A tleap script that builds the chain and sets N, CA, C and O, in Angstrom:
source leaprc.protein.ff14SB
mol = sequence {
  NMET LYS ILE LYS VAL VAL THR MET CYS GLY
  SER MET LYS PHE ASN LYS GLU MET ARG THR
  ILE ALA ARG ARG ILE GLU ALA LYS GLN GLY
  TRP ALA VAL ILE GLN CYS VAL TYR SER LYS
  LYS SER ASP LYS LEU ASP ASN ILE ASP GLU
  MET HIE ASN ILE GLU VAL ALA HIE TYR LYS
  LYS ILE GLU ILE ALA ASP ALA ILE TYR VAL
  VAL ASN ILE GLY GLY TYR ILE GLY GLU ALA
  THR LYS ARG ALA ILE ALA TYR ALA LYS LYS
  CYS GLY LYS GLU ILE ILE TYR HIE CGLU
}
set mol.1.N position { 134.806 1.363 -11.713 }
set mol.1.CA position { 134.026 1.863 -12.835 }
set mol.1.C position { 132.635 2.258 -12.338 }
set mol.1.O position { 131.939 1.471 -11.697 }
set mol.2.N position { 132.253 3.483 -12.648 }
set mol.2.CA position { 130.911 3.957 -12.284 }
set mol.2.C position { 129.937 3.541 -13.380 }
set mol.2.O position { 130.163 3.792 -14.564 }
set mol.3.N position { 128.869 2.910 -12.967 }
set mol.3.CA position { 127.835 2.486 -13.915 }
set mol.3.C position { 126.906 3.659 -14.184 }
set mol.3.O position { 126.426 4.314 -13.259 }
set mol.4.N position { 126.659 3.916 -15.471 }
set mol.4.CA position { 125.734 4.978 -15.854 }
set mol.4.C position { 124.299 4.491 -15.655 }
set mol.4.O position { 123.945 3.375 -16.035 }
set mol.5.N position { 123.491 5.350 -15.054 }
set mol.5.CA position { 122.067 5.063 -14.873 }
set mol.5.C position { 121.313 5.911 -15.886 }
set mol.5.O position { 121.478 7.130 -15.935 }
set mol.6.N position { 120.478 5.250 -16.699 }
set mol.6.CA position { 119.699 5.969 -17.705 }
set mol.6.C position { 118.221 5.661 -17.525 }
set mol.6.O position { 117.829 4.521 -17.274 }
set mol.7.N position { 117.415 6.700 -17.659 }
set mol.7.CA position { 115.964 6.543 -17.638 }
set mol.7.C position { 115.489 6.499 -19.078 }
set mol.7.O position { 115.802 7.388 -19.871 }
set mol.8.N position { 114.743 5.477 -19.411 }
set mol.8.CA position { 114.251 5.322 -20.766 }
set mol.8.C position { 113.008 6.176 -20.973 }
set mol.8.O position { 112.100 6.180 -20.141 }
set mol.9.N position { 112.973 6.896 -22.085 }
set mol.9.CA position { 111.840 7.739 -22.454 }
set mol.9.C position { 111.415 7.389 -23.874 }
set mol.9.O position { 112.256 7.124 -24.734 }
set mol.10.N position { 110.134 7.389 -24.109 }
set mol.10.CA position { 109.640 7.134 -25.452 }
set mol.10.C position { 108.154 6.854 -25.438 }
set mol.10.O position { 107.543 6.676 -24.384 }
set mol.11.N position { 107.595 6.819 -26.607 }
set mol.11.CA position { 106.169 6.568 -26.773 }
set mol.11.C position { 105.831 5.137 -26.365 }
set mol.11.O position { 106.586 4.205 -26.645 }
set mol.12.N position { 104.691 4.975 -25.702 }
set mol.12.CA position { 104.251 3.633 -25.318 }
set mol.12.C position { 103.877 2.787 -26.529 }
set mol.12.O position { 103.678 1.578 -26.404 }
set mol.13.N position { 103.780 3.412 -27.700 }
set mol.13.CA position { 103.555 2.592 -28.897 }
set mol.13.C position { 104.787 1.753 -29.211 }
set mol.13.O position { 104.719 0.815 -30.005 }
set mol.14.N position { 105.922 2.094 -28.582 }
set mol.14.CA position { 107.157 1.328 -28.734 }
set mol.14.C position { 107.444 0.469 -27.502 }
set mol.14.O position { 108.594 0.093 -27.275 }
set mol.15.N position { 106.414 0.152 -26.698 }
set mol.15.CA position { 106.669 -0.529 -25.429 }
set mol.15.C position { 107.405 -1.851 -25.603 }
set mol.15.O position { 108.288 -2.160 -24.802 }
set mol.16.N position { 107.081 -2.626 -26.601 }
set mol.16.CA position { 107.767 -3.900 -26.827 }
set mol.16.C position { 109.227 -3.660 -27.199 }
set mol.16.O position { 110.123 -4.318 -26.671 }
set mol.17.N position { 109.459 -2.730 -28.098 }
set mol.17.CA position { 110.817 -2.414 -28.519 }
set mol.17.C position { 111.651 -1.854 -27.359 }
set mol.17.O position { 112.844 -2.134 -27.242 }
set mol.18.N position { 110.996 -1.056 -26.503 }
set mol.18.CA position { 111.718 -0.443 -25.389 }
set mol.18.C position { 112.238 -1.500 -24.420 }
set mol.18.O position { 113.333 -1.355 -23.877 }
set mol.19.N position { 111.473 -2.551 -24.201 }
set mol.19.CA position { 111.946 -3.632 -23.329 }
set mol.19.C position { 113.186 -4.309 -23.928 }
set mol.19.O position { 114.157 -4.583 -23.222 }
set mol.20.N position { 113.138 -4.569 -25.218 }
set mol.20.CA position { 114.268 -5.202 -25.901 }
set mol.20.C position { 115.488 -4.290 -25.885 }
set mol.20.O position { 116.603 -4.746 -25.629 }
set mol.21.N position { 115.285 -3.019 -26.154 }
set mol.21.CA position { 116.377 -2.043 -26.170 }
set mol.21.C position { 117.000 -1.930 -24.779 }
set mol.21.O position { 118.224 -1.873 -24.657 }
set mol.22.N position { 116.186 -1.896 -23.741 }
set mol.22.CA position { 116.697 -1.791 -22.368 }
set mol.22.C position { 117.591 -2.990 -22.042 }
set mol.22.O position { 118.676 -2.826 -21.486 }
set mol.23.N position { 117.138 -4.175 -22.386 }
set mol.23.CA position { 117.940 -5.388 -22.140 }
set mol.23.C position { 119.265 -5.320 -22.899 }
set mol.23.O position { 120.317 -5.674 -22.367 }
set mol.24.N position { 119.197 -4.866 -24.138 }
set mol.24.CA position { 120.400 -4.776 -24.967 }
set mol.24.C position { 121.390 -3.754 -24.384 }
set mol.24.O position { 122.593 -4.012 -24.342 }
set mol.25.N position { 120.887 -2.607 -23.940 }
set mol.25.CA position { 121.746 -1.571 -23.349 }
set mol.25.C position { 122.443 -2.105 -22.099 }
set mol.25.O position { 123.643 -1.901 -21.913 }
set mol.26.N position { 121.686 -2.786 -21.248 }
set mol.26.CA position { 122.280 -3.315 -20.026 }
set mol.26.C position { 123.327 -4.378 -20.345 }
set mol.26.O position { 124.378 -4.416 -19.705 }
set mol.27.N position { 123.060 -5.233 -21.314 }
set mol.27.CA position { 123.994 -6.302 -21.667 }
set mol.27.C position { 125.243 -5.774 -22.370 }
set mol.27.O position { 126.354 -6.197 -22.050 }
set mol.28.N position { 125.075 -4.864 -23.315 }
set mol.28.CA position { 126.211 -4.405 -24.130 }
set mol.28.C position { 126.947 -3.218 -23.535 }
set mol.28.O position { 128.174 -3.154 -23.602 }
set mol.29.N position { 126.205 -2.265 -22.947 }
set mol.29.CA position { 126.824 -1.061 -22.404 }
set mol.29.C position { 127.173 -1.204 -20.927 }
set mol.29.O position { 128.061 -0.516 -20.423 }
set mol.30.N position { 126.476 -2.094 -20.241 }
set mol.30.CA position { 126.670 -2.229 -18.807 }
set mol.30.C position { 126.004 -1.117 -18.012 }
set mol.30.O position { 126.336 -0.891 -16.848 }
set mol.31.N position { 125.063 -0.423 -18.643 }
set mol.31.CA position { 124.343 0.653 -17.967 }
set mol.31.C position { 123.143 0.077 -17.219 }
set mol.31.O position { 122.611 -0.966 -17.598 }
set mol.32.N position { 122.724 0.754 -16.166 }
set mol.32.CA position { 121.504 0.396 -15.451 }
set mol.32.C position { 120.363 1.209 -16.058 }
set mol.32.O position { 120.392 2.439 -16.034 }
set mol.33.N position { 119.375 0.530 -16.595 }
set mol.33.CA position { 118.272 1.198 -17.274 }
set mol.33.C position { 117.040 1.207 -16.377 }
set mol.33.O position { 116.580 0.161 -15.919 }
set mol.34.N position { 116.518 2.401 -16.136 }
set mol.34.CA position { 115.240 2.543 -15.448 }
set mol.34.C position { 114.180 2.540 -16.533 }
set mol.34.O position { 114.018 3.516 -17.265 }
set mol.35.N position { 113.468 1.442 -16.626 }
set mol.35.CA position { 112.449 1.331 -17.664 }
set mol.35.C position { 111.188 2.064 -17.246 }
set mol.35.O position { 110.755 1.993 -16.096 }
set mol.36.N position { 110.625 2.751 -18.183 }
set mol.36.CA position { 109.394 3.501 -17.941 }
set mol.36.C position { 108.323 3.003 -18.891 }
set mol.36.O position { 107.597 3.784 -19.507 }
set mol.37.N position { 108.242 1.695 -18.995 }
set mol.37.CA position { 107.245 1.075 -19.848 }
set mol.37.C position { 106.130 0.612 -18.928 }
set mol.37.O position { 106.284 -0.353 -18.180 }
set mol.38.N position { 105.010 1.311 -18.993 }
set mol.38.CA position { 103.943 1.081 -18.043 }
set mol.38.C position { 102.876 0.125 -18.513 }
set mol.38.O position { 102.323 -0.634 -17.718 }
set mol.39.N position { 102.582 0.154 -19.788 }
set mol.39.CA position { 101.381 -0.556 -20.195 }
set mol.39.C position { 101.450 -0.993 -21.644 }
set mol.39.O position { 102.341 -0.626 -22.410 }
set mol.40.N position { 100.481 -1.777 -21.961 }
set mol.40.CA position { 100.222 -2.143 -23.341 }
set mol.40.C position { 99.022 -1.326 -23.791 }
set mol.40.O position { 98.361 -0.687 -22.973 }
set mol.41.N position { 98.744 -1.342 -25.051 }
set mol.41.CA position { 97.618 -0.554 -25.566 }
set mol.41.C position { 96.304 -0.904 -24.880 }
set mol.41.O position { 95.421 -0.056 -24.757 }
set mol.42.N position { 96.172 -2.143 -24.436 }
set mol.42.CA position { 94.910 -2.565 -23.822 }
set mol.42.C position { 94.733 -2.024 -22.402 }
set mol.42.O position { 93.614 -2.013 -21.890 }
set mol.43.N position { 95.805 -1.578 -21.760 }
set mol.43.CA position { 95.719 -1.044 -20.400 }
set mol.43.C position { 95.271 0.417 -20.454 }
set mol.43.O position { 95.816 1.215 -21.217 }
set mol.44.N position { 94.295 0.750 -19.655 }
set mol.44.CA position { 93.797 2.122 -19.606 }
set mol.44.C position { 93.886 2.631 -18.181 }
set mol.44.O position { 93.670 1.876 -17.232 }
set mol.45.N position { 94.201 3.906 -18.027 }
set mol.45.CA position { 94.211 4.528 -16.707 }
set mol.45.C position { 92.786 4.926 -16.351 }
set mol.45.O position { 91.978 5.250 -17.222 }
set mol.46.N position { 92.494 4.895 -15.057 }
set mol.46.CA position { 91.134 5.190 -14.609 }
set mol.46.C position { 90.778 6.668 -14.677 }
set mol.46.O position { 89.623 7.019 -14.916 }
set mol.47.N position { 91.766 7.537 -14.467 }
set mol.47.CA position { 91.446 8.959 -14.461 }
set mol.47.C position { 92.697 9.803 -14.687 }
set mol.47.O position { 93.810 9.281 -14.749 }
set mol.48.N position { 92.502 11.093 -14.805 }
set mol.48.CA position { 93.598 12.017 -15.086 }
set mol.48.C position { 94.597 12.077 -13.933 }
set mol.48.O position { 95.777 12.349 -14.158 }
set mol.49.N position { 94.145 11.829 -12.705 }
set mol.49.CA position { 95.053 11.822 -11.560 }
set mol.49.C position { 96.099 10.720 -11.696 }
set mol.49.O position { 97.262 10.916 -11.342 }
set mol.50.N position { 95.688 9.572 -12.204 }
set mol.50.CA position { 96.642 8.476 -12.397 }
set mol.50.C position { 97.699 8.857 -13.430 }
set mol.50.O position { 98.882 8.573 -13.239 }
set mol.51.N position { 97.291 9.487 -14.503 }
set mol.51.CA position { 98.251 9.918 -15.525 }
set mol.51.C position { 99.223 10.938 -14.939 }
set mol.51.O position { 100.423 10.891 -15.210 }
set mol.52.N position { 98.697 11.860 -14.135 }
set mol.52.CA position { 99.547 12.858 -13.484 }
set mol.52.C position { 100.558 12.173 -12.563 }
set mol.52.O position { 101.736 12.531 -12.561 }
set mol.53.N position { 100.109 11.198 -11.789 }
set mol.53.CA position { 101.015 10.485 -10.879 }
set mol.53.C position { 102.128 9.772 -11.645 }
set mol.53.O position { 103.281 9.775 -11.214 }
set mol.54.N position { 101.788 9.169 -12.770 }
set mol.54.CA position { 102.801 8.486 -13.582 }
set mol.54.C position { 103.807 9.496 -14.126 }
set mol.54.O position { 105.009 9.230 -14.145 }
set mol.55.N position { 103.318 10.649 -14.567 }
set mol.55.CA position { 104.217 11.677 -15.094 }
set mol.55.C position { 105.165 12.197 -14.009 }
set mol.55.O position { 106.357 12.371 -14.263 }
set mol.56.N position { 104.651 12.444 -12.815 }
set mol.56.CA position { 105.482 12.910 -11.701 }
set mol.56.C position { 106.540 11.852 -11.357 }
set mol.56.O position { 107.703 12.184 -11.130 }
set mol.57.N position { 106.135 10.588 -11.321 }
set mol.57.CA position { 107.079 9.508 -11.034 }
set mol.57.C position { 108.154 9.427 -12.118 }
set mol.57.O position { 109.328 9.204 -11.823 }
set mol.58.N position { 107.744 9.610 -13.372 }
set mol.58.CA position { 108.701 9.571 -14.483 }
set mol.58.C position { 109.738 10.693 -14.342 }
set mol.58.O position { 110.929 10.464 -14.551 }
set mol.59.N position { 109.296 11.882 -13.995 }
set mol.59.CA position { 110.231 12.995 -13.813 }
set mol.59.C position { 111.185 12.730 -12.654 }
set mol.59.O position { 112.347 13.130 -12.711 }
set mol.60.N position { 110.716 12.066 -11.613 }
set mol.60.CA position { 111.601 11.696 -10.507 }
set mol.60.C position { 112.655 10.710 -10.988 }
set mol.60.O position { 113.811 10.789 -10.571 }
set mol.61.N position { 112.274 9.786 -11.857 }
set mol.61.CA position { 113.223 8.830 -12.435 }
set mol.61.C position { 114.274 9.564 -13.256 }
set mol.61.O position { 115.441 9.174 -13.261 }
set mol.62.N position { 113.869 10.621 -13.947 }
set mol.62.CA position { 114.827 11.443 -14.692 }
set mol.62.C position { 115.792 12.115 -13.719 }
set mol.62.O position { 116.996 12.159 -13.973 }
set mol.63.N position { 115.280 12.630 -12.624 }
set mol.63.CA position { 116.125 13.307 -11.638 }
set mol.63.C position { 117.200 12.386 -11.065 }
set mol.63.O position { 118.329 12.829 -10.850 }
set mol.64.N position { 116.884 11.135 -10.816 }
set mol.64.CA position { 117.856 10.239 -10.186 }
set mol.64.C position { 118.819 9.588 -11.177 }
set mol.64.O position { 119.788 8.946 -10.771 }
set mol.65.N position { 118.558 9.750 -12.463 }
set mol.65.CA position { 119.410 9.154 -13.489 }
set mol.65.C position { 120.551 10.094 -13.879 }
set mol.65.O position { 120.508 11.298 -13.628 }
set mol.66.N position { 121.568 9.505 -14.498 }
set mol.66.CA position { 122.665 10.290 -15.068 }
set mol.66.C position { 122.273 10.867 -16.428 }
set mol.66.O position { 122.767 11.918 -16.837 }
set mol.67.N position { 121.380 10.166 -17.117 }
set mol.67.CA position { 121.008 10.539 -18.484 }
set mol.67.C position { 119.625 9.978 -18.781 }
set mol.67.O position { 119.099 9.150 -18.036 }
set mol.68.N position { 119.047 10.447 -19.888 }
set mol.68.CA position { 117.854 9.790 -20.410 }
set mol.68.C position { 118.217 9.172 -21.755 }
set mol.68.O position { 119.068 9.677 -22.486 }
set mol.69.N position { 117.553 8.076 -22.055 }
set mol.69.CA position { 117.732 7.381 -23.322 }
set mol.69.C position { 116.400 7.464 -24.050 }
set mol.69.O position { 115.411 6.858 -23.639 }
set mol.70.N position { 116.391 8.222 -25.137 }
set mol.70.CA position { 115.163 8.485 -25.879 }
set mol.70.C position { 115.010 7.457 -26.997 }
set mol.70.O position { 115.835 7.381 -27.907 }
set mol.71.N position { 113.950 6.678 -26.912 }
set mol.71.CA position { 113.635 5.722 -27.973 }
set mol.71.C position { 112.782 6.465 -28.991 }
set mol.71.O position { 111.599 6.722 -28.772 }
set mol.72.N position { 113.415 6.801 -30.106 }
set mol.72.CA position { 112.772 7.607 -31.150 }
set mol.72.C position { 112.784 6.860 -32.477 }
set mol.72.O position { 113.347 7.332 -33.465 }
set mol.73.N position { 112.168 5.710 -32.487 }
set mol.73.CA position { 112.151 4.851 -33.670 }
set mol.73.C position { 111.512 5.597 -34.838 }
set mol.73.O position { 110.427 6.165 -34.714 }
set mol.74.N position { 112.203 5.584 -35.966 }
set mol.74.CA position { 111.725 6.309 -37.135 }
set mol.74.C position { 111.720 7.811 -36.935 }
set mol.74.O position { 111.086 8.541 -37.697 }
set mol.75.N position { 112.432 8.283 -35.899 }
set mol.75.CA position { 112.491 9.709 -35.604 }
set mol.75.C position { 111.297 10.222 -34.806 }
set mol.75.O position { 111.214 11.415 -34.514 }
set mol.76.N position { 110.364 9.325 -34.448 }
set mol.76.CA position { 109.147 9.760 -33.754 }
set mol.76.C position { 109.429 10.123 -32.301 }
set mol.76.O position { 109.995 9.331 -31.547 }
set mol.77.N position { 109.026 11.329 -31.924 }
set mol.77.CA position { 109.066 11.783 -30.538 }
set mol.77.C position { 107.725 12.457 -30.257 }
set mol.77.O position { 107.415 13.498 -30.837 }
set mol.78.N position { 106.932 11.859 -29.367 }
set mol.78.CA position { 105.617 12.397 -29.023 }
set mol.78.C position { 105.710 13.561 -28.057 }
set mol.78.O position { 106.788 13.901 -27.569 }
set mol.79.N position { 104.580 14.160 -27.792 }
set mol.79.CA position { 104.530 15.350 -26.934 }
set mol.79.C position { 105.007 15.073 -25.512 }
set mol.79.O position { 105.751 15.876 -24.949 }
set mol.80.N position { 104.596 13.958 -24.922 }
set mol.80.CA position { 105.033 13.640 -23.550 }
set mol.80.C position { 106.538 13.427 -23.509 }
set mol.80.O position { 107.198 13.843 -22.557 }
set mol.81.N position { 107.080 12.790 -24.523 }
set mol.81.CA position { 108.529 12.571 -24.568 }
set mol.81.C position { 109.265 13.890 -24.779 }
set mol.81.O position { 110.341 14.091 -24.217 }
set mol.82.N position { 108.705 14.782 -25.574 }
set mol.82.CA position { 109.308 16.112 -25.740 }
set mol.82.C position { 109.373 16.849 -24.405 }
set mol.82.O position { 110.365 17.511 -24.100 }
set mol.83.N position { 108.304 16.729 -23.612 }
set mol.83.CA position { 108.302 17.356 -22.280 }
set mol.83.C position { 109.358 16.716 -21.372 }
set mol.83.O position { 110.022 17.410 -20.601 }
set mol.84.N position { 109.509 15.399 -21.467 }
set mol.84.CA position { 110.517 14.711 -20.657 }
set mol.84.C position { 111.924 15.148 -21.054 }
set mol.84.O position { 112.786 15.320 -20.192 }
set mol.85.N position { 112.160 15.327 -22.342 }
set mol.85.CA position { 113.467 15.794 -22.823 }
set mol.85.C position { 113.739 17.196 -22.294 }
set mol.85.O position { 114.836 17.482 -21.815 }
set mol.86.N position { 112.748 18.062 -22.381 }
set mol.86.CA position { 112.910 19.434 -21.876 }
set mol.86.C position { 113.217 19.419 -20.385 }
set mol.86.O position { 114.063 20.183 -19.919 }
set mol.87.N position { 112.543 18.562 -19.639 }
set mol.87.CA position { 112.791 18.474 -18.195 }
set mol.87.C position { 114.208 17.955 -17.926 }
set mol.87.O position { 114.905 18.464 -17.048 }
set mol.88.N position { 114.620 16.952 -18.680 }
set mol.88.CA position { 115.974 16.412 -18.507 }
set mol.88.C position { 117.029 17.479 -18.804 }
set mol.88.O position { 118.025 17.583 -18.089 }
set mol.89.N position { 116.813 18.261 -19.845 }
set mol.89.CA position { 117.741 19.353 -20.158 }
set mol.89.C position { 117.787 20.362 -19.017 }
set mol.89.O position { 118.863 20.817 -18.628 }
set mol.90.N position { 116.616 20.711 -18.482 }
set mol.90.CA position { 116.539 21.648 -17.359 }
set mol.90.C position { 117.324 21.120 -16.154 }
set mol.90.O position { 117.922 21.890 -15.403 }
set mol.91.N position { 117.311 19.794 -15.982 }
set mol.91.CA position { 118.026 19.162 -14.862 }
set mol.91.C position { 119.502 18.928 -15.176 }
set mol.91.O position { 120.243 18.431 -14.328 }
set mol.92.N position { 119.932 19.283 -16.383 }
set mol.92.CA position { 121.329 19.111 -16.764 }
set mol.92.C position { 121.721 17.677 -17.083 }
set mol.92.O position { 122.891 17.313 -16.967 }
set mol.93.N position { 120.755 16.862 -17.483 }
set mol.93.CA position { 121.018 15.454 -17.791 }
set mol.93.C position { 121.493 15.285 -19.223 }
set mol.93.O position { 121.117 16.049 -20.112 }
set mol.94.N position { 122.312 14.290 -19.431 }
set mol.94.CA position { 122.734 13.916 -20.776 }
set mol.94.C position { 121.516 13.325 -21.506 }
set mol.94.O position { 120.721 12.597 -20.911 }
set mol.95.N position { 121.383 13.647 -22.792 }
set mol.95.CA position { 120.288 13.135 -23.602 }
set mol.95.C position { 120.913 12.201 -24.652 }
set mol.95.O position { 121.743 12.632 -25.452 }
set mol.96.N position { 120.517 10.947 -24.644 }
set mol.96.CA position { 121.023 9.955 -25.595 }
set mol.96.C position { 119.850 9.520 -26.458 }
set mol.96.O position { 118.816 9.098 -25.940 }
set mol.97.N position { 120.008 9.622 -27.769 }
set mol.97.CA position { 118.943 9.238 -28.695 }
set mol.97.C position { 119.239 7.878 -29.295 }
set mol.97.O position { 120.371 7.590 -29.681 }
set mol.98.N position { 118.207 7.042 -29.370 }
set mol.98.CA position { 118.349 5.718 -29.978 }
set mol.98.C position { 118.690 5.846 -31.459 }
set mol.98.O position { 119.555 5.133 -31.969 }
set mol.99.N position { 118.007 6.758 -32.143 }
set mol.99.CA position { 118.282 6.990 -33.571 }
set mol.99.C position { 118.684 8.425 -33.760 }
set mol.99.O position { 118.963 8.845 -34.883 }
savepdb mol mol.pdb
quit
C-alpha cells in the first residue's frame, strides 16, 4: 500500500485546528501529513526575506507531496492559501478540502 503524502495549507489563524486535523488525518486515513504550521499569533517574522523563505519552502513541500489538504474552516481561504492552491494545481497535485 502506497501512503499518500499531503501538504497542509491554510490560514495561520487556524494553527491550533490544523495540528489537530493533521493528527486525525494520519490516524484515520494513514496519510503522511507535512504540516505547515509555523507560528502562533505572537510570533513575528523579522523581515520580508523571512516570509519569502517560508513561502518558497512551502511551495517545495507542495512539490514533494501527492496532494494538498486545504483547511478552510467556515469556507475561509486567505490570499496566501489561494496562491498555494493555484501552485498545487499548476503542479498537477490533488486538492483536498477540509470543508
